[in-house]
HTML snippet that shows the backbone in 3Dmol.js (N, CA, C, O; Angstrom):
<script src="https://3Dmol.org/build/3Dmol-min.js"></script>
<div id="view" style="width:600px;height:400px;position:relative"></div>
<script>
const pdb = `
ATOM      1  N   MET A   1       4.406 -20.881 -27.440  1.00  0.00           N
ATOM      2  CA  MET A   1       4.618 -20.477 -26.414  1.00  0.00           C
ATOM      3  C   MET A   1       3.331 -19.992 -25.657  1.00  0.00           C
ATOM      4  O   MET A   1       3.393 -19.238 -24.685  1.00  0.00           O
ATOM      5  N   ALA A   2       2.007 -20.544 -26.243  1.00  0.00           N
ATOM      6  CA  ALA A   2       0.921 -20.270 -25.147  1.00  0.00           C
ATOM      7  C   ALA A   2       1.284 -20.943 -23.959  1.00  0.00           C
ATOM      8  O   ALA A   2       1.814 -22.028 -23.719  1.00  0.00           O
ATOM      9  N   GLY A   3       0.556 -19.352 -22.811  1.00  0.00           N
ATOM     10  CA  GLY A   3       0.202 -20.100 -21.540  1.00  0.00           C
ATOM     11  C   GLY A   3       1.846 -19.677 -20.574  1.00  0.00           C
ATOM     12  O   GLY A   3       2.063 -19.893 -19.381  1.00  0.00           O
ATOM     13  N   GLN A   4       2.704 -19.086 -21.518  1.00  0.00           N
ATOM     14  CA  GLN A   4       4.185 -18.855 -20.798  1.00  0.00           C
ATOM     15  C   GLN A   4       3.941 -16.988 -20.435  1.00  0.00           C
ATOM     16  O   GLN A   4       3.379 -16.118 -21.100  1.00  0.00           O
ATOM     17  N   ARG A   5       4.398 -16.956 -19.570  1.00  0.00           N
ATOM     18  CA  ARG A   5       4.455 -15.501 -19.175  1.00  0.00           C
ATOM     19  C   ARG A   5       5.624 -14.862 -19.740  1.00  0.00           C
ATOM     20  O   ARG A   5       6.731 -15.288 -19.411  1.00  0.00           O
ATOM     21  N   SER A   6       5.539 -14.072 -20.401  1.00  0.00           N
ATOM     22  CA  SER A   6       7.254 -13.206 -20.454  1.00  0.00           C
ATOM     23  C   SER A   6       8.190 -12.766 -19.640  1.00  0.00           C
ATOM     24  O   SER A   6       7.625 -12.101 -18.772  1.00  0.00           O
ATOM     25  N   ALA A   7       9.604 -12.797 -19.426  1.00  0.00           N
ATOM     26  CA  ALA A   7      10.387 -12.724 -18.502  1.00  0.00           C
ATOM     27  C   ALA A   7      10.197 -11.331 -18.071  1.00  0.00           C
ATOM     28  O   ALA A   7      10.848 -11.141 -17.044  1.00  0.00           O
ATOM     29  N   TRP A   8       9.597 -10.344 -18.432  1.00  0.00           N
ATOM     30  CA  TRP A   8       9.532  -8.822 -17.899  1.00  0.00           C
ATOM     31  C   TRP A   8       8.448  -8.921 -17.151  1.00  0.00           C
ATOM     32  O   TRP A   8       8.513  -8.114 -16.223  1.00  0.00           O
ATOM     33  N   THR A   9       7.015  -9.854 -17.134  1.00  0.00           N
ATOM     34  CA  THR A   9       5.949 -10.334 -16.573  1.00  0.00           C
ATOM     35  C   THR A   9       6.417 -10.488 -15.170  1.00  0.00           C
ATOM     36  O   THR A   9       6.454  -9.762 -14.176  1.00  0.00           O
ATOM     37  N   VAL A  10       6.847 -12.020 -15.538  1.00  0.00           N
ATOM     38  CA  VAL A  10       7.666 -13.127 -13.805  1.00  0.00           C
ATOM     39  C   VAL A  10       8.423 -11.902 -13.138  1.00  0.00           C
ATOM     40  O   VAL A  10       8.260 -11.796 -11.923  1.00  0.00           O
ATOM     41  N   ALA A  11       8.834 -11.423 -13.457  1.00  0.00           N
ATOM     42  CA  ALA A  11      10.113  -9.907 -12.986  1.00  0.00           C
ATOM     43  C   ALA A  11       9.227  -9.239 -12.246  1.00  0.00           C
ATOM     44  O   ALA A  11       9.255  -9.271 -11.016  1.00  0.00           O
ATOM     45  N   VAL A  12       8.461  -8.650 -12.849  1.00  0.00           N
ATOM     46  CA  VAL A  12       7.500  -7.496 -12.476  1.00  0.00           C
ATOM     47  C   VAL A  12       6.253  -8.445 -11.246  1.00  0.00           C
ATOM     48  O   VAL A  12       6.156  -7.984 -10.109  1.00  0.00           O
ATOM     49  N   ILE A  13       5.655  -9.342 -11.515  1.00  0.00           N
ATOM     50  CA  ILE A  13       5.102 -10.206 -10.398  1.00  0.00           C
ATOM     51  C   ILE A  13       5.980 -10.824  -8.984  1.00  0.00           C
ATOM     52  O   ILE A  13       5.572 -11.192  -7.883  1.00  0.00           O
ATOM     53  N   LYS A  14       6.892 -10.772  -9.379  1.00  0.00           N
ATOM     54  CA  LYS A  14       7.876 -11.709  -8.370  1.00  0.00           C
ATOM     55  C   LYS A  14       8.376  -9.968  -7.543  1.00  0.00           C
ATOM     56  O   LYS A  14       8.350 -10.167  -6.329  1.00  0.00           O
ATOM     57  N   ALA A  15       8.690  -8.813  -7.765  1.00  0.00           N
ATOM     58  CA  ALA A  15       8.585  -8.151  -7.181  1.00  0.00           C
ATOM     59  C   ALA A  15       7.734  -7.499  -6.526  1.00  0.00           C
ATOM     60  O   ALA A  15       8.063  -6.918  -5.492  1.00  0.00           O
ATOM     61  N   LEU A  16       5.988  -7.459  -7.185  1.00  0.00           N
ATOM     62  CA  LEU A  16       5.475  -7.337  -6.232  1.00  0.00           C
ATOM     63  C   LEU A  16       5.076  -7.745  -5.259  1.00  0.00           C
ATOM     64  O   LEU A  16       4.702  -7.030  -4.330  1.00  0.00           O
ATOM     65  N   GLU A  17       5.067  -9.190  -5.257  1.00  0.00           N
ATOM     66  CA  GLU A  17       5.125 -10.303  -4.586  1.00  0.00           C
ATOM     67  C   GLU A  17       6.004 -10.480  -3.430  1.00  0.00           C
ATOM     68  O   GLU A  17       5.727 -11.223  -2.489  1.00  0.00           O
ATOM     69  N   ARG A  18       7.164  -9.720  -3.529  1.00  0.00           N
ATOM     70  CA  ARG A  18       8.597  -9.477  -2.362  1.00  0.00           C
ATOM     71  C   ARG A  18       7.667  -7.775  -1.576  1.00  0.00           C
ATOM     72  O   ARG A  18       7.986  -7.270  -0.500  1.00  0.00           O
ATOM     73  N   ASP A  19       6.959  -7.443  -2.170  1.00  0.00           N
ATOM     74  CA  ASP A  19       6.237  -6.061  -2.046  1.00  0.00           C
ATOM     75  C   ASP A  19       5.178  -6.579  -0.975  1.00  0.00           C
ATOM     76  O   ASP A  19       4.946  -5.860  -0.003  1.00  0.00           O
ATOM     77  N   GLY A  20       4.537  -7.783  -1.116  1.00  0.00           N
ATOM     78  CA  GLY A  20       3.033  -8.089  -0.127  1.00  0.00           C
ATOM     79  C   GLY A  20       2.023  -8.169  -0.943  1.00  0.00           C
ATOM     80  O   GLY A  20       0.829  -8.208  -0.645  1.00  0.00           O
ATOM     81  N   TRP A  21       2.779  -8.209  -2.559  1.00  0.00           N
ATOM     82  CA  TRP A  21       1.006  -8.455  -3.691  1.00  0.00           C
ATOM     83  C   TRP A  21       0.854  -9.965  -3.662  1.00  0.00           C
ATOM     84  O   TRP A  21       1.753 -10.734  -3.322  1.00  0.00           O
ATOM     85  N   TYR A  22      -0.442 -10.343  -4.074  1.00  0.00           N
ATOM     86  CA  TYR A  22      -0.297 -11.727  -4.365  1.00  0.00           C
ATOM     87  C   TYR A  22      -1.366 -11.765  -6.008  1.00  0.00           C
ATOM     88  O   TYR A  22      -2.472 -11.226  -6.051  1.00  0.00           O
ATOM     89  N   GLU A  23      -0.925 -12.281  -6.855  1.00  0.00           N
ATOM     90  CA  GLU A  23      -1.936 -12.949  -7.736  1.00  0.00           C
ATOM     91  C   GLU A  23      -3.339 -13.353  -7.495  1.00  0.00           C
ATOM     92  O   GLU A  23      -3.694 -14.491  -7.189  1.00  0.00           O
ATOM     93  N   LYS A  24      -4.257 -12.120  -7.689  1.00  0.00           N
ATOM     94  CA  LYS A  24      -5.861 -12.551  -7.449  1.00  0.00           C
ATOM     95  C   LYS A  24      -6.286 -13.076  -8.194  1.00  0.00           C
ATOM     96  O   LYS A  24      -7.177 -13.865  -7.880  1.00  0.00           O
ATOM     97  N   ALA A  25      -5.741 -12.890 -10.182  1.00  0.00           N
ATOM     98  CA  ALA A  25      -6.996 -13.397 -10.938  1.00  0.00           C
ATOM     99  C   ALA A  25      -6.268 -13.220 -12.087  1.00  0.00           C
ATOM    100  O   ALA A  25      -5.264 -12.517 -11.978  1.00  0.00           O
ATOM    101  N   VAL A  26      -6.556 -13.737 -13.284  1.00  0.00           N
ATOM    102  CA  VAL A  26      -5.975 -13.636 -14.460  1.00  0.00           C
ATOM    103  C   VAL A  26      -6.934 -13.436 -15.420  1.00  0.00           C
ATOM    104  O   VAL A  26      -7.704 -14.394 -15.491  1.00  0.00           O
ATOM    105  N   THR A  27      -7.220 -12.354 -16.348  1.00  0.00           N
ATOM    106  CA  THR A  27      -8.294 -12.137 -16.885  1.00  0.00           C
ATOM    107  C   THR A  27      -7.612 -11.957 -18.369  1.00  0.00           C
ATOM    108  O   THR A  27      -7.235 -10.831 -18.693  1.00  0.00           O
ATOM    109  N   GLY A  28      -7.446 -13.111 -19.313  1.00  0.00           N
ATOM    110  CA  GLY A  28      -6.773 -13.432 -20.369  1.00  0.00           C
ATOM    111  C   GLY A  28      -5.544 -13.328 -20.315  1.00  0.00           C
ATOM    112  O   GLY A  28      -4.802 -14.184 -19.832  1.00  0.00           O
ATOM    113  N   SER A  29      -5.069 -11.900 -20.976  1.00  0.00           N
ATOM    114  CA  SER A  29      -3.407 -12.127 -20.803  1.00  0.00           C
ATOM    115  C   SER A  29      -3.245 -11.083 -19.417  1.00  0.00           C
ATOM    116  O   SER A  29      -2.056 -11.150 -19.104  1.00  0.00           O
ATOM    117  N   HIS A  30      -3.848 -10.307 -18.629  1.00  0.00           N
ATOM    118  CA  HIS A  30      -4.007  -9.312 -18.023  1.00  0.00           C
ATOM    119  C   HIS A  30      -3.910 -10.454 -16.624  1.00  0.00           C
ATOM    120  O   HIS A  30      -4.623 -11.423 -16.361  1.00  0.00           O
ATOM    121  N   HIS A  31      -2.599  -9.814 -15.817  1.00  0.00           N
ATOM    122  CA  HIS A  31      -2.244 -10.597 -13.914  1.00  0.00           C
ATOM    123  C   HIS A  31      -2.849  -9.569 -13.333  1.00  0.00           C
ATOM    124  O   HIS A  31      -2.497  -8.407 -13.532  1.00  0.00           O
ATOM    125  N   HIS A  32      -4.018  -9.980 -12.399  1.00  0.00           N
ATOM    126  CA  HIS A  32      -4.332  -8.965 -11.357  1.00  0.00           C
ATOM    127  C   HIS A  32      -4.012  -9.081 -10.472  1.00  0.00           C
ATOM    128  O   HIS A  32      -4.322 -10.177 -10.006  1.00  0.00           O
ATOM    129  N   VAL A  33      -3.270  -8.253  -9.620  1.00  0.00           N
ATOM    130  CA  VAL A  33      -2.537  -8.480  -8.146  1.00  0.00           C
ATOM    131  C   VAL A  33      -3.431  -7.753  -7.290  1.00  0.00           C
ATOM    132  O   VAL A  33      -4.322  -7.028  -7.734  1.00  0.00           O
ATOM    133  N   ILE A  34      -3.108  -8.018  -5.532  1.00  0.00           N
ATOM    134  CA  ILE A  34      -4.005  -7.135  -4.505  1.00  0.00           C
ATOM    135  C   ILE A  34      -2.757  -7.511  -3.104  1.00  0.00           C
ATOM    136  O   ILE A  34      -2.113  -8.464  -2.667  1.00  0.00           O
ATOM    137  N   ARG A  35      -2.975  -6.093  -2.842  1.00  0.00           N
ATOM    138  CA  ARG A  35      -2.273  -6.494  -1.422  1.00  0.00           C
ATOM    139  C   ARG A  35      -3.612  -6.054  -0.150  1.00  0.00           C
ATOM    140  O   ARG A  35      -4.160  -4.957  -0.256  1.00  0.00           O
ATOM    141  N   PRO A  36      -3.895  -6.727   0.643  1.00  0.00           N
ATOM    142  CA  PRO A  36      -4.856  -6.582   2.151  1.00  0.00           C
ATOM    143  C   PRO A  36      -4.570  -5.008   2.134  1.00  0.00           C
ATOM    144  O   PRO A  36      -5.316  -4.248   1.517  1.00  0.00           O
ATOM    145  N   THR A  37      -3.506  -4.577   2.807  1.00  0.00           N
ATOM    146  CA  THR A  37      -2.966  -3.172   3.155  1.00  0.00           C
ATOM    147  C   THR A  37      -3.022  -2.112   1.887  1.00  0.00           C
ATOM    148  O   THR A  37      -2.344  -1.105   2.088  1.00  0.00           O
ATOM    149  N   LYS A  38      -3.590  -2.152   0.839  1.00  0.00           N
ATOM    150  CA  LYS A  38      -3.801  -1.257   0.156  1.00  0.00           C
ATOM    151  C   LYS A  38      -4.865  -1.180  -1.011  1.00  0.00           C
ATOM    152  O   LYS A  38      -4.995  -1.966  -1.949  1.00  0.00           O
ATOM    153  N   PRO A  39      -5.449  -0.266  -0.781  1.00  0.00           N
ATOM    154  CA  PRO A  39      -6.882  -0.617  -1.650  1.00  0.00           C
ATOM    155  C   PRO A  39      -6.829  -0.332  -3.428  1.00  0.00           C
ATOM    156  O   PRO A  39      -6.383   0.666  -3.994  1.00  0.00           O
ATOM    157  N   GLY A  40      -7.506  -1.702  -4.121  1.00  0.00           N
ATOM    158  CA  GLY A  40      -7.945  -1.838  -5.127  1.00  0.00           C
ATOM    159  C   GLY A  40      -6.555  -2.505  -5.806  1.00  0.00           C
ATOM    160  O   GLY A  40      -5.733  -3.008  -5.040  1.00  0.00           O
ATOM    161  N   ALA A  41      -6.325  -2.501  -7.145  1.00  0.00           N
ATOM    162  CA  ALA A  41      -5.462  -3.581  -7.289  1.00  0.00           C
ATOM    163  C   ALA A  41      -4.321  -2.735  -8.911  1.00  0.00           C
ATOM    164  O   ALA A  41      -4.437  -1.767  -9.662  1.00  0.00           O
ATOM    165  N   ALA A  42      -3.348  -3.851  -8.701  1.00  0.00           N
ATOM    166  CA  ALA A  42      -1.926  -3.275  -9.850  1.00  0.00           C
ATOM    167  C   ALA A  42      -2.414  -4.268 -10.777  1.00  0.00           C
ATOM    168  O   ALA A  42      -3.006  -5.220 -10.268  1.00  0.00           O
ATOM    169  N   THR A  43      -2.214  -4.230 -12.797  1.00  0.00           N
ATOM    170  CA  THR A  43      -2.689  -5.207 -13.064  1.00  0.00           C
ATOM    171  C   THR A  43      -1.137  -4.711 -14.306  1.00  0.00           C
ATOM    172  O   THR A  43      -0.644  -3.619 -14.590  1.00  0.00           O
ATOM    173  N   ALA A  44      -0.753  -6.422 -14.829  1.00  0.00           N
ATOM    174  CA  ALA A  44       0.444  -6.609 -15.523  1.00  0.00           C
ATOM    175  C   ALA A  44      -0.195  -7.456 -16.543  1.00  0.00           C
ATOM    176  O   ALA A  44      -0.755  -8.531 -16.330  1.00  0.00           O
ATOM    177  N   PRO A  45      -0.057  -6.882 -17.631  1.00  0.00           N
ATOM    178  CA  PRO A  45       0.026  -6.942 -19.036  1.00  0.00           C
ATOM    179  C   PRO A  45       0.641  -8.121 -19.221  1.00  0.00           C
ATOM    180  O   PRO A  45       1.451  -8.438 -18.351  1.00  0.00           O
ATOM    181  N   HIS A  46       0.472  -8.867 -20.138  1.00  0.00           N
ATOM    182  CA  HIS A  46       1.560  -9.870 -20.178  1.00  0.00           C
ATOM    183  C   HIS A  46       2.131  -9.904 -21.759  1.00  0.00           C
ATOM    184  O   HIS A  46       1.923 -10.788 -22.590  1.00  0.00           O
ATOM    185  N   PRO A  47       2.780  -8.885 -21.893  1.00  0.00           N
ATOM    186  CA  PRO A  47       3.534  -8.502 -23.282  1.00  0.00           C
ATOM    187  C   PRO A  47       4.493  -9.282 -23.940  1.00  0.00           C
ATOM    188  O   PRO A  47       5.234  -9.874 -23.155  1.00  0.00           O
ATOM    189  N   ARG A  48       4.764  -9.514 -25.375  1.00  0.00           N
ATOM    190  CA  ARG A  48       5.013 -10.560 -26.076  1.00  0.00           C
ATOM    191  C   ARG A  48       6.566  -9.569 -26.079  1.00  0.00           C
ATOM    192  O   ARG A  48       7.615 -10.211 -26.020  1.00  0.00           O
ATOM    193  N   LYS A  49       6.638  -8.119 -26.144  1.00  0.00           N
ATOM    194  CA  LYS A  49       8.243  -7.997 -26.093  1.00  0.00           C
ATOM    195  C   LYS A  49       7.903  -6.696 -24.314  1.00  0.00           C
ATOM    196  O   LYS A  49       6.975  -6.637 -23.507  1.00  0.00           O
ATOM    197  N   ASP A  50       9.181  -5.945 -24.459  1.00  0.00           N
ATOM    198  CA  ASP A  50       9.145  -4.993 -23.395  1.00  0.00           C
ATOM    199  C   ASP A  50       7.840  -3.735 -23.505  1.00  0.00           C
ATOM    200  O   ASP A  50       7.607  -2.951 -24.424  1.00  0.00           O
ATOM    201  N   PRO A  51       7.142  -3.920 -22.188  1.00  0.00           N
ATOM    202  CA  PRO A  51       6.291  -3.120 -22.566  1.00  0.00           C
ATOM    203  C   PRO A  51       6.527  -1.150 -22.443  1.00  0.00           C
ATOM    204  O   PRO A  51       7.409  -0.547 -21.831  1.00  0.00           O
ATOM    205  N   PRO A  52       5.537  -0.661 -23.154  1.00  0.00           N
ATOM    206  CA  PRO A  52       5.928   0.931 -22.634  1.00  0.00           C
ATOM    207  C   PRO A  52       6.254   1.587 -21.598  1.00  0.00           C
ATOM    208  O   PRO A  52       5.292   1.579 -20.831  1.00  0.00           O
ATOM    209  N   ILE A  53       7.323   2.290 -21.074  1.00  0.00           N
ATOM    210  CA  ILE A  53       7.075   2.941 -19.918  1.00  0.00           C
ATOM    211  C   ILE A  53       6.008   3.576 -19.324  1.00  0.00           C
ATOM    212  O   ILE A  53       5.611   3.727 -18.169  1.00  0.00           O
ATOM    213  N   GLY A  54       5.648   3.912 -20.435  1.00  0.00           N
ATOM    214  CA  GLY A  54       3.276   4.832 -19.594  1.00  0.00           C
ATOM    215  C   GLY A  54       3.026   3.656 -18.501  1.00  0.00           C
ATOM    216  O   GLY A  54       2.762   3.835 -17.312  1.00  0.00           O
ATOM    217  N   THR A  55       3.183   2.267 -19.249  1.00  0.00           N
ATOM    218  CA  THR A  55       2.692   1.086 -18.696  1.00  0.00           C
ATOM    219  C   THR A  55       3.314   0.706 -17.862  1.00  0.00           C
ATOM    220  O   THR A  55       2.638   0.439 -16.868  1.00  0.00           O
ATOM    221  N   VAL A  56       4.824   0.454 -17.715  1.00  0.00           N
ATOM    222  CA  VAL A  56       5.704   0.402 -16.059  1.00  0.00           C
ATOM    223  C   VAL A  56       5.177   1.349 -15.171  1.00  0.00           C
ATOM    224  O   VAL A  56       4.488   0.961 -14.228  1.00  0.00           O
ATOM    225  N   ARG A  57       5.428   2.649 -15.362  1.00  0.00           N
ATOM    226  CA  ARG A  57       5.214   3.731 -14.352  1.00  0.00           C
ATOM    227  C   ARG A  57       3.880   3.708 -13.674  1.00  0.00           C
ATOM    228  O   ARG A  57       3.637   3.981 -12.498  1.00  0.00           O
ATOM    229  N   ARG A  58       2.638   3.142 -15.104  1.00  0.00           N
ATOM    230  CA  ARG A  58       1.705   3.133 -14.291  1.00  0.00           C
ATOM    231  C   ARG A  58       1.150   1.863 -13.030  1.00  0.00           C
ATOM    232  O   ARG A  58       0.225   1.957 -12.224  1.00  0.00           O
ATOM    233  N   ILE A  59       2.108   0.730 -13.257  1.00  0.00           N
ATOM    234  CA  ILE A  59       1.642  -0.442 -12.480  1.00  0.00           C
ATOM    235  C   ILE A  59       2.644   0.267 -10.575  1.00  0.00           C
ATOM    236  O   ILE A  59       2.307   0.152  -9.397  1.00  0.00           O
ATOM    237  N   GLU A  60       4.066   1.037 -11.362  1.00  0.00           N
ATOM    238  CA  GLU A  60       4.334   1.386  -9.837  1.00  0.00           C
ATOM    239  C   GLU A  60       3.540   3.133  -9.377  1.00  0.00           C
ATOM    240  O   GLU A  60       3.845   3.866  -8.437  1.00  0.00           O
ATOM    241  N   ARG A  61       3.129   3.212  -9.793  1.00  0.00           N
ATOM    242  CA  ARG A  61       1.984   4.371  -9.265  1.00  0.00           C
ATOM    243  C   ARG A  61       1.163   3.589  -8.442  1.00  0.00           C
ATOM    244  O   ARG A  61       1.038   4.035  -7.302  1.00  0.00           O
ATOM    245  N   ARG A  62       0.570   2.552  -8.694  1.00  0.00           N
ATOM    246  CA  ARG A  62      -0.681   1.689  -8.373  1.00  0.00           C
ATOM    247  C   ARG A  62       0.128   0.889  -7.341  1.00  0.00           C
ATOM    248  O   ARG A  62      -0.639   0.546  -6.440  1.00  0.00           O
ATOM    249  N   ALA A  63       1.267   0.499  -7.144  1.00  0.00           N
ATOM    250  CA  ALA A  63       1.596  -0.779  -6.205  1.00  0.00           C
ATOM    251  C   ALA A  63       2.605   0.259  -5.474  1.00  0.00           C
ATOM    252  O   ALA A  63       3.343  -0.247  -4.628  1.00  0.00           O
ATOM    253  N   GLY A  64       2.727   1.714  -5.711  1.00  0.00           N
ATOM    254  CA  GLY A  64       3.392   2.409  -4.693  1.00  0.00           C
ATOM    255  C   GLY A  64       4.966   2.384  -4.281  1.00  0.00           C
ATOM    256  O   GLY A  64       5.493   2.704  -3.215  1.00  0.00           O
ATOM    257  N   SER A  65       5.529   1.900  -5.469  1.00  0.00           N
ATOM    258  CA  SER A  65       6.976   0.913  -5.160  1.00  0.00           C
ATOM    259  C   SER A  65       7.620   0.513  -6.549  1.00  0.00           C
ATOM    260  O   SER A  65       6.971  -0.102  -7.396  1.00  0.00           O
ATOM    261  N   LYS A  66       8.924   0.894  -6.730  1.00  0.00           N
ATOM    262  CA  LYS A  66       9.658   1.211  -8.432  1.00  0.00           C
ATOM    263  C   LYS A  66       9.926  -0.386  -8.603  1.00  0.00           C
ATOM    264  O   LYS A  66      10.176  -1.252  -7.764  1.00  0.00           O
ATOM    265  N   LEU A  67       9.790  -0.433  -9.892  1.00  0.00           N
ATOM    266  CA  LEU A  67      10.016  -2.009 -10.463  1.00  0.00           C
ATOM    267  C   LEU A  67      11.380  -1.995 -11.711  1.00  0.00           C
ATOM    268  O   LEU A  67      11.960  -2.904 -12.306  1.00  0.00           O
ATOM    269  N   ARG A  68      11.521  -0.404 -11.728  1.00  0.00           N
ATOM    270  CA  ARG A  68      12.723  -0.038 -12.645  1.00  0.00           C
ATOM    271  C   ARG A  68      13.845  -0.182 -11.419  1.00  0.00           C
ATOM    272  O   ARG A  68      13.591  -0.356 -10.227  1.00  0.00           O
ATOM    273  N   ARG A  69      15.352  -0.045 -12.134  1.00  0.00           N
ATOM    274  CA  ARG A  69      16.453  -0.120 -11.335  1.00  0.00           C
ATOM    275  C   ARG A  69      17.042   1.456 -11.470  1.00  0.00           C
ATOM    276  O   ARG A  69      18.064   1.787 -10.868  1.00  0.00           O
TER     277      ARG A  69
END
`;
const viewer = $3Dmol.createViewer("view");
viewer.addModel(pdb, "pdb");
viewer.setStyle({}, {cartoon: {color: "spectrum"}});
viewer.zoomTo();
viewer.render();
</script>
């Protein structure tokens, strides 16, 4: 399973890409996405299971959009 993203990470990155973000770098198991119109970056970890709710909220806060339903 090495080199594969979890379903959660794929869903988060796709949602961010729909919002105009794109993947700039991958450092270890962390996918860094940026958006030219917003300062900073959001980082999505590559978990083996569902991430803690605090991690999801942090990514939502950085991205400025909801990832949860």
